[in-house]
C-alpha positions as CSV (number, residue, x, y, z in Angstrom):
1,M,-12.7,8.2,13.6
2,N,-9.1,8.2,12.5
3,I,-8.7,5.7,9.6
4,A,-5.0,5.4,10.4
5,D,-6.0,3.7,13.7
6,T,-7.8,0.8,12.0
7,P,-6.4,-2.6,10.9
8,Y,-7.6,-1.7,7.5
9,A,-5.0,1.1,7.3
10,A,-2.2,-1.4,8.0
11,N,-3.5,-3.8,5.3
12,Y,-3.8,-0.9,2.8
13,N,-0.2,0.2,3.6
14,S,1.3,-3.2,3.0
15,F,-0.9,-3.6,-0.1
16,Y,0.2,-0.2,-1.4
17,R,3.9,-1.0,-0.8
18,S,3.7,-4.3,-2.7
19,L,1.7,-2.6,-5.5
20,R,4.3,0.2,-5.8
21,K,7.1,-2.4,-5.8
22,R,5.4,-4.2,-8.7
23,T,4.9,-1.0,-10.7
24,L,8.6,-0.1,-10.1
25,L,9.6,-3.5,-11.4
26,Q,7.4,-3.0,-14.5
27,G,9.1,0.3,-15.3
28,G,7.5,2.8,-12.9
29,L,4.1,3.0,-14.7
């Protein structure tokens, strides 16, 4: 089973992007 083919992967990707955006705004923790 390839995890990249699951809807979970898409949710994780969007979550990771927003999380990274937040850390960049906080000074790149």
